[in-house]
C-alpha positions in Angstrom: 0.0 0.0 0.0 2.6 2.6 1.1 4.8 2.0 -2.0 2.2 3.5 -4.3 1.9 6.8 -2.5 3.2 9.0 -5.3 0.5 11.7 -5.5 1.1 14.9 -3.6 -2.1 16.3 -1.9 -2.8 19.3 0.3 -4.9 18.5 3.4 -7.1 21.4 4.7 -9.3 22.0 7.7 -12.3 24.3 8.0 -11.9 27.5 10.0 -14.4 30.2 11.0 -13.5 33.8 11.4 -15.9 36.2 13.2 -16.8 39.2 10.8 -19.6 40.9 12.7 -22.1 40.3 15.5 -22.9 36.6 15.3 -21.6 36.2 11.7 -18.6 34.1 10.7 -16.7 33.7 7.5 -15.8 30.1 6.5 -12.3 29.6 5.1 -9.8 26.8 4.7 -6.4 26.4 6.3 -3.7 24.0 5.1 -2.9 21.3 7.7 -0.2 19.4 5.7 1.1 18.5 2.3 1.6 14.7 2.1 2.1 11.9 -0.3 -0.9 9.8 -1.0 -2.3 6.9 -3.1 -5.4 8.1 -4.9 -7.8 5.6 -6.4 -11.0 6.2 -8.3 -14.0 4.4 -6.8 -15.5 1.8 -9.1 -18.2 4.2 -10.3 -16.0 7.3 -10.4 -18.5 9.5 -12.2 -22.2 9.1 -11.4 -25.2 11.2 -12.0 -27.7 11.4 -9.2 -31.3 12.4 -9.5 -30.6 15.9 -8.1 -27.3 16.4 -9.8 -26.7 17.2 -13.5 -22.9 17.3 -13.2 -20.4 14.5 -12.9 -18.9 14.1 -9.5 -15.5 12.3 -9.1 -15.4 9.9 -6.1 -12.1 8.7 -4.8 -10.4 6.8 -2.0 -7.3 8.5 -0.8 -4.7 6.6 1.4 -2.1 8.5 3.4 0.3 7.6 6.2 -1.4 8.1 9.6 -0.8 11.3 11.4 -3.0 12.6 14.3 -3.0 16.1 12.7 -4.8 14.7 9.7 -7.9 13.8 11.8 -9.1 17.5 11.4 -9.0 17.3 7.6 -12.3 18.2 5.8 -11.0 19.0 2.3 -8.2 17.8 0.1 -6.6 19.6 -2.9 -5.3 17.3 -5.6 -4.3 18.1 -9.2 -5.9 21.6 -9.0 -9.3 20.4 -7.8 -10.9 20.5 -4.3 -12.4 17.3 -2.8 -14.8 17.2 0.2 -14.0 14.6 2.8 -17.1 12.4 3.1 -15.6 10.0 5.7 -12.3 8.7 6.9 -11.1 5.7 8.9 -8.1 3.9 10.2 -8.8 0.6 8.5 -6.5 -1.6 10.6 -6.8 0.3 13.9 -3.0 0.4 14.1 -2.4 4.0 13.2 -0.5 3.2 10.0 -2.9 4.3 7.3 -5.7 6.8 7.0 -8.3 6.2 4.3 -10.4 9.2 3.1 -13.5 8.9 1.0 -13.8 12.1 -1.0 -16.2 13.6 -3.4 -15.3 16.3 -6.0 -16.4 19.7 -4.6 -18.8 21.2 -7.2 -19.2 24.6 -5.5 
């Protein structure tokens, strides 16, 4: 698994900055730039009933780091991907597996 980590990704977390009374501005902050293995899911472009655009779905594997547990968005090849879920598949803190969906916004 770790031998194929040859894609560089930027991991980001969501931050909120107060701008006025009760209002906050959402922004993204880089957490880390890491090497990853990016794999398209079996149906990497599907159209849902509410969606007229193609949405890329991927699994991204990285070496485990506690700091990556705050990641909510990943930048890869000039495109942003929203983290749908993540897990530590073997519970041994070796690999983190992110399920991501291309951010259409």
